[in-house]
N, C-alpha and C positions, 0 to 999 in steps of 0.2 A: 137454417144453417148459416145465416148471415153473420159475417165477421167471426167465424169460429174455427175454421180449418187449421191454419197455421198459428193464428193468434192464441188459440187455446193451448196448443202445445208449448209455445214460447212463454206464455203467461204464468205458468204454474211450476215453479222450481224452488227449491232448497232452503236450508236453514242452518242456524248454529255455526257462526263464523269462527275460523281460527287461522290467522295469517301465517302460521308456521307450517302449514301443510305444503307438501310439494305439489307441483302442477298435476292436475288431473287430466290434462289434454295436451296435444301438440299439433303443430301445423300439419295438415294433410288428413285430419280426422273428418270423416263423412258419416252421417247418420241418415237413415231413411225410416219414415213412419208410415204405417198403413192406417188410414182413418176409416172407421165404420160408422155409418149413420143408419141405425135400425138394422134392417136386413141387407142394406147396400154396402158394398165396398166403395165408399164415397170418394176417397181421394188418397193421394200420396203427398207427403211433405218431406223435404230434405233440409239438412243443415251441413254446410261445408266450411271448414276453417282453413285459412291460408295466411301466409305472411306477405306483407306488401309495404310500400312506403307512402306516407301521407304528409305532405308539406315538409318533406325531407326527414321525417321521423319513421323509424321501423315500427310497424304496428301489426296487430292481428286484424284480419278482415274475414268476417263470417257472412255468408249468404244463406238465407233461408227462403225456400220456395214451397208453395202449396198449389195443388191443382186437382180439381175434381176429375173423375174418370168414369167411363162406362155410362150406365143408365143414369147415374146421379148427375152427370154433366148435362143431360137432356132437361132435367128439372131445375138444376141450380148450377150455373157456371161459375167456377172460382179460379182465378189466376192471381196469385199473390207473390210479391217479391219484397223481402226484407233484407237490409244490409246494415252492418255495424262495423266501424273501424274503432278499435279500442287498444289501450295501452298494454304492452306486453308485460309490464311489471306490476302496476297497481290495478289494471283492468278497467279504468275509467274510460268512458266513450268520448270520441272526438267528433264522429259523424254518424248519423243514423238516417237511413233511407227507408221509406215505407211507400210502396206502390201496390195497390190492391184493386181488384175488380171482383166483387162478390155479389153475383146476382143483380148486377147493375149498380151496386153501391161502390163508388170509386173514391180513392184517395191517391194523391201524388205529392209527397212532401219530403223535405230534407231538413234535418236538424243539425246545426253545427254548435258544439259546446265550446265556450270561451271561458276558461278557468281564471284568466287574469282579471276579467270583469265580473265573474260569477253570473254569466248570462248564457242563455241558449237562444240562438237565432233560428227561428222556424220559418222556412220558406214553403208556403202552401202553393205549389205550382198549379194546382187545379183552379184555384181562385185568384192566382196572381197576387198573393197577399203575404207580407212578411211581418212577423211579430217577434217580440223579445220577451223572454220569460226568465225571471230570476231563479237561479239554481245554486246548489251548494256543491262542494267537491265530491260528495258521496252519491250524487245522482247517477242513475243508469237508464239506458233505454232497454227495450224488451230483450234484445239479443245479448248485449254486454252483461246484463244481469245474470243470464244463464251461465255464462262462462266465469264470471267473477265469483258467483256463489258456489259453483262446482269446485272452484280452485281454493276456497277459503273456509270450508266447514268440515268438521270431523264428527263422527257418529258416536264415539264411545261415551261422550258426556251428555247425550240426548236423554231426556226424561219425558215420558208420555205426557202430553199436554203443553210442552214447551212451545212458545210462539216467538216469532221474529217478524220485523217489518222492514220494508225497503221502499224507498221513493223512486218512482219511475216517471220518465217523460217519453211519451210515444205519440202524442197528438199535438195540436197546435194551440191549445188553450190553457192547460194547467198540468201540474204534476199529479201523480196518482200514488196513493199509499197502498201497498200490497202487503198482505199478512199471510203467514204460513203457520199451521199448527201441526206438531209432530204427533202421529197417531200410534206409532209403534213399529215393530218389524214383522215381516211376513215373507214366506217363501212363495214366489209367484211362478205358476206354470206358464212357460213361454215356448215359442217355436225352437228356441235354442236349448231348452231343458228347464230344470228348476233353478230359479235365480233368487238368492237371498236379497231382499229389498227393504228399504226404509219407506214408510208410508206417511204421506202428508195430506192435510186438508187445506188447500189454498182458499182464501176468502176473497171473493170478487163481488162487485156490485150487482145486485139482482136487477133485472130489467127485462127488455124485450127478447133477450137471448137466453140467459140463465134463469132457472126457476127461483133460486134463492141464493143467499150469500154462501152457504155451505154445500153447494151442489157439485163441487169438484173434488176428485180424489186422485192423488198422484203416487206412483210407485217409482223409486229411484234405486238403482243397483247399489248394494251395500259393499262396495269395493273401492279401489282407488280411482276408478274411472268416473264414478257417480253419474251413470248414464240414466236418462229418463227411460223407463221401461214401458210404462203404461199410464194413461190418463183417462179417466171416465168422467163424463159430465151429464147431468140431467138438465135438459133444455126445456124451454117453455113448450116446445113441441118435440117429443121423442127424446132420445138420448144419443150420445156420441162416445166412441171409444177409439183411442189411438194407441197402437202397439209398435214398439221398435221392431222393424222388419229386417233391416240389414245394416251393416256397419263395416268400416275399414279404417285403417290408420290410427287405431287406439294406441295410447301411450303405454297403458298397462294391460296385463293379461286379463281377459274376460273370464270371470269365474262362474262355473256351473256347479250347483249342489250335487254331490254324489251320495246316493242313498247307501 
């Protein structure tokens, strides 16, 4: 389960951009996910969005947290904290924080984005190391990407097989190209009832966590909120599923399919 609890949820979002769409979210939105690993209710993850000020500028501040619970914590302890400060108008990130402890694997880093010099200054606090990485104005971190893409894509023009790419920076060495493929629409049975969803295949690098590049599947609510409803992943050992468990502060009405 190394590096998968909150990262998996944050990693796998949205496609097909349209800058004319109105906001899909607002300050005060809070989402909670229940993460299952095999037969275990392995952890909970939350994402909370607020408004704040950074260097005299009004911005959105999102905090994502993940933590294993119950029996799973006895076998694999996870305590993750992710934070992003991003622009309220165009969604680009100004600061990203990543503090994780996953079974003894730890990171403590802060990334500050300087768009005047097109550079990201990465402070690896664990190793007391600072690096500079060249970036462009459309770069995103893990969290800012979630909200930017929620806010800028529409569903009516999606065709099965459509793909999109996004450049992400969330580590201290290089940017990462993330790709999504649209798989179609599906009505998903959830604890809230039946929800009309858009289904995606996020492509990630195969390695010691994921079995292969296409081992992830994502369902997003097909409404104005564009909420992540479920994500499933086949891992090198077992599988993981995360479901939206609770929410509050949505900007738009949450729609349930009525038979």
